[in-house]
FIRO-775425 format. One line per field, with one value per residue (C-alpha): residue in one letter; residue number from 0; chain; x negated, y negated, z negated. Coordinates in pm, 1 decimal, decimal comma, always signed. Each point is the difference from the previous one (the first is absolute). Example, Ala and Ser with C-alpha at 12.3 -4.5 7.8 and 13.67 -1.06 7.14 Angstrom:
! residues 2
residuo A/S
num 0/1
cadena A/A
px -1230,0/-137,0
py +450,0/-344,0
pz -780,0/+66,0
END
This chain:
! residues 588
residuo M/G/W/K/E/V/L/P/E/Q/K/Y/Y/Q/F/W/K/R/V/W/V/Q/K/E/V/P/K/L/L/R/P/E/E/F/A/D/A/M/A/D/P/S/C/L/A/E/T/F/P/T/S/L/Q/E/V/P/Q/A/L/L/R/T/E/Y/C/R/V/Y/D/W/L/C/A/P/D/P/D/P/Q/A/G/A/M/R/A/A/R/P/I/T/G/H/P/G/I/G/K/T/I/F/R/E/Y/V/L/Y/R/R/C/V/D/H/K/P/T/L/Y/F/D/V/L/R/Q/I/L/Y/L/F/H/E/G/G/V/L/F/V/P/K/G/K/T/D/S/T/T/L/D/P/F/N/Q/D/T/W/L/L/L/D/G/P/R/P/D/R/Q/M/P/D/D/F/L/L/P/E/C/Q/H/P/K/I/I/F/T/A/S/P/C/L/E/S/E/W/L/R/W/H/K/Y/P/M/N/L/Q/V/V/Y/M/Q/G/W/N/D/Y/E/L/R/Y/G/S/L/I/Y/H/M/K/W/T/D/V/A/Q/R/L/L/V/V/G/P/I/P/R/H/L/F/I/Q/N/Q/Y/E/M/Q/S/K/R/I/D/Q/A/I/R/D/L/T/F/E/N/L/K/R/I/Q/A/S/D/V/L/Y/E/S/F/G/G/P/R/T/P/H/H/I/Q/Y/I/N/R/T/D/N/E/N/V/R/A/A/P/Q/T/F/L/L/S/E/H/V/A/K/Q/I/H/R/R/L/V/D/I/I/Y/Q/S/R/A/D/F/M/E/K/H/S/G/P/G/Q/E/A/N/L/S/S/R/C/Y/E/A/H/I/L/R/R/L/A/E/M/N/A/D/F/Q/V/D/M/Y/R/M/V/R/L/P/A/N/C/S/T/T/S/S/G/G/P/K/R/N/A/R/R/G/K/K/H/S/A/P/L/G/K/P/S/A/G/R/N/K/P/E/P/S/W/Y/T/A/Y/G/Q/P/S/K/M/K/E/L/H/D/L/R/S/S/S/A/A/E/P/I/S/L/V/I/K/P/M/D/A/F/I/Y/E/S/G/Q/V/S/T/I/P/V/R/N/R/V/L/Y/I/P/R/I/P/N/E/T/A/I/D/A/F/Y/V/D/D/N/I/L/W/L/L/Q/L/T/V/G/A/S/H/T/V/R/P/G/V/L/Y/L/K/P/W/F/V/G/L/P/D/D/W/R/L/I/F/V/Q/P/Y/P/T/C/M/T/V/P/Y/E/Q/N/V/A/H/I/Q/F/F/H/L/C/M/A/P/G/A/L/E/H/P/I/P/K/V/E/A/N/L/D/A/D/E/P/M/V/S/A/N/D/D/D/D/E/E/G/E/E/G/S/G
num 0/1/2/3/4/5/6/7/8/9/10/11/12/13/14/15/16/17/18/19/20/21/22/23/24/25/26/27/28/29/30/31/32/33/34/35/36/37/38/39/40/41/42/43/44/45/46/47/48/49/50/51/52/53/54/55/56/57/58/59/60/61/62/63/64/65/66/67/68/69/70/71/72/73/74/75/76/77/78/79/80/81/82/83/84/85/86/87/88/89/90/91/92/93/94/95/96/97/98/99/100/101/102/103/104/105/106/107/108/109/110/111/112/113/114/115/116/117/118/119/120/121/122/123/124/125/126/127/128/129/130/131/132/133/134/135/136/137/138/139/140/141/142/143/144/145/146/147/148/149/150/151/152/153/154/155/156/157/158/159/160/161/162/163/164/165/166/167/168/169/170/171/172/173/174/175/176/177/178/179/180/181/182/183/184/185/186/187/188/189/190/191/192/193/194/195/196/197/198/199/200/201/202/203/204/205/206/207/208/209/210/211/212/213/214/215/216/217/218/219/220/221/222/223/224/225/226/227/228/229/230/231/232/233/234/235/236/237/238/239/240/241/242/243/244/245/246/247/248/249/250/251/252/253/254/255/256/257/258/259/260/261/262/263/264/265/266/267/268/269/270/271/272/273/274/275/276/277/278/279/280/281/282/283/284/285/286/287/288/289/290/291/292/293/294/295/296/297/298/299/300/301/302/303/304/305/306/307/308/309/310/311/312/313/314/315/316/317/318/319/320/321/322/323/324/325/326/327/328/329/330/331/332/333/334/335/336/337/338/339/340/341/342/343/344/345/346/347/348/349/350/351/352/353/354/355/356/357/358/359/360/361/362/363/364/365/366/367/368/369/370/371/372/373/374/375/376/377/378/379/380/381/382/383/384/385/386/387/388/389/390/391/392/393/394/395/396/397/398/399/400/401/402/403/404/405/406/407/408/409/410/411/412/413/414/415/416/417/418/419/420/421/422/423/424/425/426/427/428/429/430/431/432/433/434/435/436/437/438/439/440/441/442/443/444/445/446/447/448/449/450/451/452/453/454/455/456/457/458/459/460/461/462/463/464/465/466/467/468/469/470/471/472/473/474/475/476/477/478/479/480/481/482/483/484/485/486/487/488/489/490/491/492/493/494/495/496/497/498/499/500/501/502/503/504/505/506/507/508/509/510/511/512/513/514/515/516/517/518/519/520/521/522/523/524/525/526/527/528/529/530/531/532/533/534/535/536/537/538/539/540/541/542/543/544/545/546/547/548/549/550/551/552/553/554/555/556/557/558/559/560/561/562/563/564/565/566/567/568/569/570/571/572/573/574/575/576/577/578/579/580/581/582/583/584/585/586/587
cadena A/A/A/A/A/A/A/A/A/A/A/A/A/A/A/A/A/A/A/A/A/A/A/A/A/A/A/A/A/A/A/A/A/A/A/A/A/A/A/A/A/A/A/A/A/A/A/A/A/A/A/A/A/A/A/A/A/A/A/A/A/A/A/A/A/A/A/A/A/A/A/A/A/A/A/A/A/A/A/A/A/A/A/A/A/A/A/A/A/A/A/A/A/A/A/A/A/A/A/A/A/A/A/A/A/A/A/A/A/A/A/A/A/A/A/A/A/A/A/A/A/A/A/A/A/A/A/A/A/A/A/A/A/A/A/A/A/A/A/A/A/A/A/A/A/A/A/A/A/A/A/A/A/A/A/A/A/A/A/A/A/A/A/A/A/A/A/A/A/A/A/A/A/A/A/A/A/A/A/A/A/A/A/A/A/A/A/A/A/A/A/A/A/A/A/A/A/A/A/A/A/A/A/A/A/A/A/A/A/A/A/A/A/A/A/A/A/A/A/A/A/A/A/A/A/A/A/A/A/A/A/A/A/A/A/A/A/A/A/A/A/A/A/A/A/A/A/A/A/A/A/A/A/A/A/A/A/A/A/A/A/A/A/A/A/A/A/A/A/A/A/A/A/A/A/A/A/A/A/A/A/A/A/A/A/A/A/A/A/A/A/A/A/A/A/A/A/A/A/A/A/A/A/A/A/A/A/A/A/A/A/A/A/A/A/A/A/A/A/A/A/A/A/A/A/A/A/A/A/A/A/A/A/A/A/A/A/A/A/A/A/A/A/A/A/A/A/A/A/A/A/A/A/A/A/A/A/A/A/A/A/A/A/A/A/A/A/A/A/A/A/A/A/A/A/A/A/A/A/A/A/A/A/A/A/A/A/A/A/A/A/A/A/A/A/A/A/A/A/A/A/A/A/A/A/A/A/A/A/A/A/A/A/A/A/A/A/A/A/A/A/A/A/A/A/A/A/A/A/A/A/A/A/A/A/A/A/A/A/A/A/A/A/A/A/A/A/A/A/A/A/A/A/A/A/A/A/A/A/A/A/A/A/A/A/A/A/A/A/A/A/A/A/A/A/A/A/A/A/A/A/A/A/A/A/A/A/A/A/A/A/A/A/A/A/A/A/A/A/A/A/A/A/A/A/A/A/A/A/A/A/A/A/A/A/A/A/A/A/A/A/A/A/A/A/A/A/A/A/A/A/A/A/A/A/A/A/A/A/A/A/A/A/A/A/A/A/A/A/A/A/A/A/A/A/A/A/A/A/A/A/A/A/A/A/A/A/A/A/A/A/A/A/A/A/A/A/A/A/A/A/A/A/A/A/A/A/A
px -2971,4/+358,1/+112,1/+294,0/+169,3/+338,4/+253,7/+109,7/+364,4/-82,5/+50,2/-365,1/-106,1/+278,2/-122,3/-358,9/+110,5/+207,3/-257,1/-345,0/+77,3/+279,5/-89,5/+354,5/-13,1/+296,5/+73,6/-112,9/+236,0/-139,1/+187,8/+19,5/+201,2/+279,8/+227,2/-21,5/+73,9/+314,9/+115,0/-83,5/-24,6/-77,6/-359,3/-40,8/+62,1/-365,3/-172,6/-282,9/+6,2/+69,7/+42,7/-210,3/+183,3/+374,9/+28,2/+296,1/-107,8/-307,8/-93,7/-356,4/-112,3/-268,5/-142,9/-79,4/-218,7/-170,6/-93,2/-98,2/-236,0/-161,9/-45,3/-175,5/-232,8/-356,5/-69,6/-220,2/-165,4/-336,1/+15,8/+345,3/-137,2/-168,1/+332,9/+320,2/+266,5/+341,3/+276,5/+310,5/+286,9/+248,9/+290,8/+354,7/+185,8/+237,4/-165,0/-131,9/-345,2/+75,5/+116,0/-324,9/-187,7/+191,4/-87,5/-369,0/+31,3/+169,6/-272,6/-276,9/+153,2/+47,6/-370,7/-99,6/-145,6/-1,9/+222,5/+84,2/+358,8/+108,0/+371,6/+46,0/+345,4/-108,0/-353,3/-144,0/-302,3/+20,0/-274,7/+88,3/-283,1/-52,9/+80,0/+336,1/+109,9/-148,8/+107,9/-119,1/+275,9/+118,7/-248,1/-280,9/-203,7/-330,6/-320,6/-114,7/+316,9/-121,8/-365,5/+24,1/+130,6/-174,7/+127,7/+106,6/+281,7/+267,9/+186,1/+356,2/+142,5/+331,4/+96,5/+46,2/+333,7/+43,6/-14,6/-209,6/-360,7/-283,5/-290,4/-300,4/-220,3/+115,0/-166,1/-355,2/-241,6/-232,8/-53,4/+27,2/+356,7/+296,4/+115,3/+302,0/+311,2/+227,1/+349,1/+161,7/+202,2/-177,8/+158,4/-241,4/-297,2/-145,1/-52,7/-258,9/-139,0/-140,1/-195,5/-228,0/-183,7/-120,2/-246,8/+266,1/+42,7/+348,3/+199,8/+369,1/+248,0/+340,7/+243,9/+209,1/+374,1/+267,8/+75,7/+340,5/-56,7/-80,8/+299,3/+222,2/-156,2/+79,6/+362,5/+32,2/-171,7/+238,9/+300,9/+72,8/+137,2/-258,0/+250,2/+27,3/-377,6/-33,5/+240,1/-201,8/-317,7/+116,1/+22,9/-276,2/-248,1/-173,4/-50,0/+121,1/+50,6/+256,0/+152,8/+84,5/+95,3/+326,0/-74,4/-345,5/+156,6/+247,9/-264,2/-245,6/+260,7/+46,9/-375,3/-55,0/+252,8/-141,4/-358,3/+98,6/+178,5/-322,8/-212,9/-162,6/-61,2/-371,6/+89,0/+217,8/-280,7/-232,1/+257,3/+27,4/-377,8/+26,2/-207,5/+20,8/+193,6/-123,9/-32,9/-377,8/+2,2/+229,7/+330,4/+327,8/+31,1/+208,3/-148,5/+76,3/+369,7/-75,9/-299,7/-81,3/-367,8/-139,8/-322,1/-106,8/-114,4/+195,2/-292,2/-273,1/+59,5/-249,7/+179,6/+92,7/+350,1/+260,7/+330,6/+346,7/+330,9/+158,5/+325,3/+241,7/+198,9/-312,0/-78,0/+347,5/-4,3/-344,1/+123,3/+295,4/-229,5/-223,5/+300,4/+128,5/-335,5/-2,9/+357,3/-92,9/-296,1/+232,2/+244,1/-280,5/-82,6/+366,6/+4,1/-288,9/+162,6/+369,9/+18,9/+159,0/-160,0/-196,2/+240,1/-187,1/-307,4/+176,9/-84,4/+285,3/-147,5/-39,3/+354,8/+134,4/-184,1/+112,6/+371,0/+18,4/-169,4/+251,7/+290,2/-122,3/-32,6/+341,1/+273,1/+278,4/+226,8/-111,2/+178,5/-136,4/+154,9/-106,6/+88,3/+77,5/-265,6/+122,3/-73,1/+42,9/+206,7/-192,9/+25,8/-182,4/-370,8/-159,8/-256,3/+46,4/-168,5/-216,8/-29,4/-278,6/+6,5/+8,1/+46,3/+2,3/-46,7/-330,6/-111,7/+52,1/+165,0/+301,9/-82,0/+185,5/+207,8/-45,1/+73,1/+54,9/-245,9/-79,2/+192,7/-130,3/+295,6/+252,9/+170,6/-100,0/+221,3/+57,2/-154,3/+162,4/-39,2/+47,8/+302,3/-210,4/-343,4/-134,7/+253,4/+33,8/+20,6/+216,2/+366,7/+122,1/-239,9/+83,7/+372,2/-50,8/-213,2/+257,0/+271,1/-212,4/-133,9/+352,1/+79,7/-265,4/+39,6/-39,3/-169,6/-6,2/-263,4/+69,5/-299,6/+45,4/-356,8/-299,6/-146,8/-344,1/-28,0/-291,2/-6,9/-59,7/+317,0/+256,4/+127,0/+160,6/+137,5/+377,8/+102,5/+191,6/+206,1/-142,1/-355,8/-276,0/-230,3/-351,8/-272,4/-321,8/-203,7/+131,8/+165,1/-39,3/+367,3/-11,0/+187,6/-90,5/+301,8/+361,1/+313,0/+337,9/+322,2/+365,3/-89,4/-243,3/-374,1/-187,0/-356,1/-246,4/-291,2/-220,1/-217,0/-149,2/-35,5/+200,3/+81,7/+31,8/+64,4/+234,0/-193,6/+176,4/-151,1/+293,8/+203,9/-212,2/+206,9/+285,8/-160,4/-208,9/+280,3/+328,3/+318,3/-78,8/+313,0/+57,3/+24,4/-358,5/-90,1/-352,6/-87,6/-313,5/-124,1/-232,1/-142,8/+101,5/+240,4/-133,9/+140,2/-74,3/+20,3/+57,3/-56,9/+281,8/-48,7/+248,9/-59,8/+123,6/+283,7/+247,5/-165,4/+138,3/-262,4/+9,5/-242,7/-50,7/-251,9/-147,1/-271,5/-283,3/+143,8/+363,5/+36,4/-126,1/+299,1/+344,4/-47,1/+111,1/+222,3/-191,6/+151,3/-11,2/-199,8/+208,5/-61,5/-184,9/-216,0/-29,7/+272,0/+126,0/-60,9/+145,3/-132,2/-95,2/-237,3/-358,3/-144,9/-67,2/-106,9/-336,5/-9,4/-248,4/+43,5/-45,5/-5,7/+147,2
py +4011,1/+93,3/+102,7/+241,4/+186,1/-107,2/+282,3/+139,1/-99,4/-368,2/-237,2/-103,4/+360,5/+48,3/-306,2/+131,2/+341,4/-132,6/-258,3/+135,9/+365,1/-1,8/-338,7/-110,0/-307,8/-240,4/-187,0/-360,2/-200,6/-261,4/-310,6/+136,7/+295,0/-224,6/+92,2/+367,4/-88,9/-184,1/+302,9/+252,0/-155,9/+340,5/-31,3/-284,0/+225,2/+103,7/-102,3/+126,5/+368,0/-104,1/-345,1/-53,5/-320,5/-47,6/-98,1/+177,7/-68,5/-156,6/-112,4/+83,0/-330,4/-64,2/-252,1/+285,9/+166,9/-329,2/-76,1/+359,6/+13,4/-320,9/+151,0/+300,9/-204,9/-60,4/-342,8/-203,8/-179,1/+174,3/-110,0/+154,4/+339,5/-145,9/-101,3/+174,8/-45,0/-145,8/-57,9/-180,4/+50,5/-277,4/-163,1/-110,1/+198,0/+261,4/+72,8/+346,1/-36,1/+268,8/+231,6/-78,8/+136,6/+327,4/-4,0/-35,9/+296,2/+200,0/-78,2/+77,0/+336,8/+87,2/-77,7/+196,3/-305,6/+0,9/-279,0/-144,4/-120,3/-202,5/+10,5/-343,1/+83,4/+318,0/-129,0/+331,8/+42,8/+281,5/+157,0/+160,6/+229,6/+327,4/+208,8/-160,2/-290,0/-99,5/-272,9/-186,8/-48,9/-347,8/-194,3/+254,4/-180,8/-154,4/-140,7/+349,5/+101,1/-125,2/+103,3/+319,9/-194,1/-218,5/-235,7/+291,1/+41,4/-267,4/-127,5/-103,9/-263,0/-182,6/-337,7/+11,7/-61,3/-226,8/+298,8/+226,2/-107,1/+191,7/+92,9/-231,8/+308,2/+27,2/-333,9/+75,7/-144,3/+297,8/+43,4/+379,6/-21,1/+60,4/-261,5/-188,7/-30,6/-236,4/-71,5/-303,1/-312,6/-337,1/-106,5/+249,9/-166,5/-70,1/+375,8/+23,4/-350,4/+103,5/+271,1/-273,6/+8,5/+346,0/+51,8/+150,5/+5,4/-153,3/-45,7/-93,7/+101,1/-161,6/+255,1/-108,9/-28,6/+192,5/-93,1/+16,2/+350,9/+133,4/-174,1/+162,7/+338,1/-64,6/-80,8/+339,1/+186,3/-154,7/+39,8/-373,2/-209,0/-237,1/-286,7/+49,8/+8,7/-316,1/-184,5/+102,2/-97,9/-363,4/+10,0/+222,2/+0,1/+297,6/+200,7/+360,7/+64,4/-280,8/+55,8/+368,8/+51,5/-165,0/-68,1/-130,6/-240,1/-133,1/-48,4/-161,4/-249,1/-120,8/-10,5/-214,5/-260,9/-5,9/-33,0/-297,9/-165,3/+35,0/-178,0/-326,3/-292,8/+91,1/+355,1/-136,5/-220,8/+300,6/+207,1/-273,8/+21,9/+382,3/+55,0/+335,6/-30,1/+307,7/-39,8/+20,2/-307,0/-196,0/+95,3/+121,5/+343,1/+143,2/-143,3/+309,6/-85,7/-318,7/+56,9/+285,5/+86,5/+163,9/+39,2/-250,3/+282,4/+322,1/+207,5/-128,1/+133,9/-248,8/-301,8/-279,3/-18,3/-259,0/-90,1/-75,0/-74,1/+335,2/-48,0/-248,0/+1,5/-90,9/-286,3/-148,2/+45,2/-160,1/-298,0/-30,7/+31,7/-277,1/-228,1/+86,9/-88,1/-331,5/-65,6/+87,3/-235,9/-274,6/+88,0/-21,7/-341,9/-91,4/+87,6/-239,3/-288,2/+39,2/-204,7/-343,4/-252,6/+267,8/+51,2/-237,8/+222,9/+294,0/+111,0/+105,4/+347,1/+50,1/-109,5/+215,9/+310,8/-47,0/-49,7/+276,9/+241,6/-81,3/+33,1/+338,6/+125,0/-119,4/+259,3/-229,1/-260,3/-361,2/-324,2/-322,3/-340,0/-146,7/-314,6/-54,1/-206,2/-314,9/-159,3/-364,2/-91,1/-44,4/-381,9/-14,7/-16,2/+336,0/-121,4/+81,4/+75,6/+302,0/-41,8/-151,6/-378,1/-163,5/-380,0/-156,6/-352,1/+115,2/+138,4/+366,2/+246,0/+209,9/+368,2/+235,4/+272,8/+365,3/+56,1/-370,6/-241,1/-325,6/-293,8/-301,1/-184,6/+238,4/+176,7/+368,3/+276,2/-50,6/+221,5/+193,4/-114,1/+154,2/-105,7/-94,4/-125,2/-351,7/-281,7/-113,7/-366,1/+92,5/-41,5/+251,7/+268,3/-81,6/+40,9/+330,7/+128,4/-106,5/+190,4/+313,5/-6,7/-20,5/+336,9/+254,7/+338,0/+304,4/+300,2/+333,1/+238,2/+360,3/+192,9/+373,7/+34,9/-186,3/+110,7/-115,8/+23,8/-22,1/-143,4/+342,0/+136,9/-274,2/+121,6/+302,9/-147,7/-14,1/-273,4/+102,7/-228,3/-120,4/+107,4/-259,0/+25,9/-134,2/-4,1/+175,0/-276,6/-343,6/-210,0/+264,3/-64,6/-370,8/+64,1/+145,0/+227,7/+51,5/+145,8/+96,4/-19,3/-66,0/-12,7/-289,1/+10,2/-192,9/-92,8/-97,0/-237,5/-83,1/-311,5/-269,0/-263,6/-319,8/+99,4/+328,8/+97,3/+276,5/+222,6/+145,2/+332,5/+42,2/+84,0/+312,9/+165,9/+36,4/+261,5/+158,2/+96,1/+178,0/-121,6/-367,3/-216,5/-314,8/-237,4/-104,9/-217,5/-104,8/-79,7/-200,7/+102,5/-232,3/+6,1/-356,7/-270,0/-154,5/-242,6/+244,3/-64,1/+259,0/-125,0/+78,1/+295,6/+55,8/+376,2/+58,6/-251,5/+281,4/+68,6/-174,7/-138,5/+20,9/-81,0/+122,8/-52,2/+314,8/-50,5/+257,0/+158,3/-21,9/+371,0/+80,2/-184,2/-115,1/-244,4/-347,4/-217,8/-283,3/-340,9/-248,1/-313,9/-279,4/-284,0/-238,7/-253,9/-209,3/-188,8/+189,0/-129,0/+82,3/+305,0/-227,5/-199,8/+29,1/+36,3/+371,8/+207,9/+163,9/+373,7/+281,7/+249,8/+364,5/+319,1/+335,8
pz -1929,0/-84,8/+350,0/+11,6/+284,0/+135,3/-7,3/+340,2/-53,8/-44,2/+293,0/+15,4/+58,7/+256,3/+185,1/+0,3/+126,6/+290,3/+107,4/-94,2/+76,6/+258,2/+155,6/+70,3/+219,4/-5,0/+319,0/+26,5/+217,1/+234,9/+122,4/+353,9/-132,8/-119,0/+292,9/-96,6/-360,0/+103,2/+199,1/-272,9/-348,8/-150,5/+118,7/-248,1/-297,9/-5,3/-320,3/-220,4/-98,9/-359,4/-142,9/-310,8/-87,4/-17,9/+367,4/+164,4/+359,6/+151,3/+348,8/+101,7/+143,4/+258,6/-245,9/-237,7/+263,6/+81,6/-360,7/-75,8/+298,0/-123,5/-347,0/+152,4/+220,7/-128,1/-141,9/+239,7/-292,3/-69,2/-364,1/-53,8/-100,1/-307,0/-157,4/-91,8/+270,0/-87,2/+254,9/-128,3/+247,3/-59,8/+181,8/-58,7/-269,5/+133,6/+336,7/-94,7/-157,9/-258,5/+278,1/+180,8/-301,0/+41,0/+367,8/-92,1/-236,8/+273,7/+256,1/-248,6/-82,5/+368,3/+55,6/-313,6/-174,6/-382,9/-127,1/-341,7/-40,0/-304,6/-84,7/-158,2/-136,8/-180,3/-62,3/+123,2/+229,1/+259,8/+211,4/+334,5/+114,7/+182,4/-307,5/-75,8/-219,2/-335,9/-240,5/-307,3/-260,2/-87,0/-210,9/+43,5/+266,0/-106,5/+147,6/+105,9/+184,7/+339,5/-37,9/+211,4/+304,1/+254,9/+269,9/+219,3/-249,7/+10,2/-306,2/+90,2/-234,9/+15,1/-143,2/-377,9/-169,2/-304,0/-237,1/+222,0/+51,2/+163,1/-228,1/+11,0/+35,4/+363,3/+83,1/-108,9/+258,5/+44,0/+374,3/-16,2/-124,1/+236,0/+249,0/-138,0/+219,0/-192,2/+136,8/-164,8/+71,1/+25,5/-328,4/-160,9/+161,3/-343,1/-39,1/+274,3/-40,2/-335,7/+179,1/+132,9/-330,2/+104,4/+289,3/+227,4/+376,0/-10,2/+323,7/-5,9/+271,9/+51,5/+135,2/+297,3/-57,4/+187,1/+358,7/+170,1/+132,9/-345,3/-154,3/+262,5/-83,3/-363,4/+76,1/+170,7/-281,9/-252,0/+233,1/+12,1/+283,6/+139,6/-15,0/-377,5/-36,9/+210,3/-230,4/-304,7/+180,9/+0,2/-380,4/-141,4/+289,0/+170,2/-319,3/+47,2/-370,3/-15,2/+343,3/-20,5/-366,4/-104,6/-367,5/+89,7/+249,7/-256,0/-268,7/+239,3/+122,3/-357,7/-62,6/+308,4/-111,3/-352,8/+124,5/+215,6/-292,1/-200,1/+261,3/-98,5/+230,1/+10,7/+108,1/+278,7/+127,6/+9,9/+184,9/+261,3/+38,6/+38,2/-313,0/-175,4/-324,8/-180,5/-371,9/-5,1/+226,0/-231,3/+161,1/-150,0/-154,5/+284,6/+322,0/+208,6/-32,4/+195,7/+224,6/+234,6/+29,9/+312,4/+200,9/+261,4/+231,6/+32,2/+131,4/-232,4/-351,2/-143,6/+146,0/-237,6/-150,4/+86,8/-161,5/+133,1/-163,4/-73,0/+189,9/+154,8/-323,7/-197,6/+238,4/-46,8/-376,8/-29,4/+200,8/-236,2/-300,8/+133,2/+46,8/-347,2/-155,2/+183,8/-110,0/-356,9/+4,5/+119,7/-275,2/-257,0/+137,6/-31,8/-368,0/-61,7/+185,3/-77,5/-319,0/-37,0/+229,7/+186,3/+289,5/+228,4/-28,1/+160,4/+347,6/+225,0/+48,3/-373,1/-75,6/+281,7/-120,7/-358,6/+75,4/+260,6/-234,1/-273,0/+243,0/+118,4/-358,8/-119,6/-43,0/-124,5/+155,5/-17,0/+79,5/+145,6/+63,4/+329,0/+190,7/+363,0/+177,0/+174,5/+336,3/+92,2/+304,1/+322,2/-15,9/-335,1/-72,9/-66,1/-251,9/-365,2/-323,8/+42,4/+378,5/+211,3/+16,5/+341,7/+37,8/+345,9/-138,9/-148,5/+335,1/-93,8/+231,5/-87,2/-25,9/+228,9/-163,1/+89,9/+364,4/+75,6/+163,9/-169,0/+144,3/-189,0/-156,3/+157,7/-286,7/-10,7/-131,0/-375,1/-265,2/-281,4/-361,3/-340,3/-202,8/-298,8/-79,3/-28,8/+58,5/+357,8/+106,8/+298,4/-84,5/+257,8/-121,5/-360,6/+66,2/+177,6/-283,8/-256,6/+181,7/+37,4/-355,7/-137,2/+154,6/-100,5/+164,1/-219,6/+158,9/-181,4/+134,0/-89,7/+130,6/+16,1/+120,1/+139,7/+332,8/+109,7/+376,9/+241,6/+350,4/+154,5/-156,7/+46,9/+335,9/-163,8/-322,9/-49,2/-242,5/-312,0/-217,5/-330,2/+77,2/-28,8/+305,3/-54,9/+269,7/-97,8/+162,2/-104,0/+270,8/+271,6/+85,2/-92,9/-326,9/-338,0/-56,8/+101,8/-151,7/+150,6/-200,5/+89,6/+369,4/-60,3/+67,8/-269,0/+101,2/-273,3/+62,2/-298,7/+3,8/-222,0/+272,6/+40,6/+357,5/+180,9/+358,9/+109,2/+233,4/+303,3/-106,1/-234,6/+309,2/+50,1/-270,9/+246,2/+228,8/-275,7/-236,3/+62,6/-166,0/-68,3/-41,8/+208,0/-298,7/-88,1/-297,0/-90,4/-361,6/-77,7/-344,6/-193,1/-352,6/-85,7/+128,0/+318,0/+250,2/+276,7/+373,9/+272,1/+356,6/+238,1/+236,3/+280,3/+21,2/-354,5/-1,2/-76,6/-337,3/-306,9/-240,8/-378,8/-278,9/-354,1/-274,8/-156,6/-258,3/-12,8/-313,7/+110,4/+63,6/-347,0/-151,3/+121,7/+286,0/-110,1/+208,6/+168,4/-60,9/+285,6/-66,5/+149,1/-241,6/+227,7/-171,6/+314,6/+188,0/+300,2/+347,4/+335,2/+178,5/+288,3/-221,0/+114,6/-350,6/-23,6/-294,6/-31,3/-59,9/+17,8/+276,3/-89,3/+197,1/-71,1
END
């Protein structure tokens, strides 16, 4: 058969001698012993007599005993004895399934049970029995290798590597062959699913992840402060391999961010539905960097698996990724509808997403020419081009402005108007526009950075000069972005409508951010010239209003200066004339 003896100086023989012959028993810590462990961390140094794999330290978990006892229990199915037994032990990567295989070998040797152990890295099969340790050299196994063994002998296999596969001869379905104990991550599910073509008694177990007690044990074993472990826990989740080993933590942090960047919109929808994303189910190639898989019942090893987001960091990054995908889809829509004559087809959300995305990506200064918005005196009519028409002679009521009750023919507070757009019939408004349009104001934005904030964070954000602040969720602070420069707060509101209200929510910026200046100026940004109307709002009377035109492709090229359109084709009339102009009302 090709079996050869392992030399006494080799580690496999040393393991057999200390366990099979001397029966050294390492201590298994229980959760209730945690207080003693805190008082004397040295008691946590207990590990296996010899580690067969390159594992410097290992915690003997209660879960190992639970799963091992289940493996030893007789199968209640009366038909089970007629088929070869296979027990895949799976679970989240990095929680100690490979170490569990060593624990099984240890327990089998203590109980004097013959056990086959396949070293997947060296591709060598070992036999631990009462006479010592035998092995079959690499590449020498065949269909007769397992013939001398029955199901009382266990075959311990570990998940294959890309260049290290287990021989197909190990998977022959003869019922007299050894019971298979296969430890592997769920991403290798395809390995044991193909066993279904054989008449095997296949039962899969999902290993329970580490609890808080065990993680605290691990921090003591690796001489780490629990506060440091807790900080890592928020990033990489409850995976000991990544929590306790520095280089593993650094690499895993990068893998998590890359895996989230690779998510598709379909993946995100499945995550929201708590679906498993493993590759065999049509998920991404690295789902364990995103989802944490665990058992639904801690005590029942055969309980079904369930998935959670791996960590708080993953949850936030997935939310950002979802928003980015939505923004990108809006930007794609923008590209289709940003040609000449297509501006009217734009939605306000789409335009907003496109411009904000471009602003956030820019790393150079850019200059815009804007115009101060104008407001008629209180004794003038508030109707204009682009605003809602109300005519008392026609039996229609005047609409009340924000915060003001309707008073029939009583003149409400006047609205604000853009300095350019379609010609106005009202002489007073026309004169004000002419004066404003003759004095364009040049604003140079020099962004050092773009910061996307969320509502849960704003209470702790200090404002820095020349940083563009963009809300993660549009309009959550009643504006689309803001920018501080030269002790002036510039608020940006993007819209495609012919009218837009100023929400009092903009005032929430004051308590949310630290370091805001007192001089506030609101810029309405539109993709094309519009005679825009902004109803008056008393609460924001201290804010100065401006308007600029920024085409969808403006940030791809130098932004052109917008010329005011003041060549009226119609004779001008007094502002007190009752003939008002029709205009479409939009919303931001």
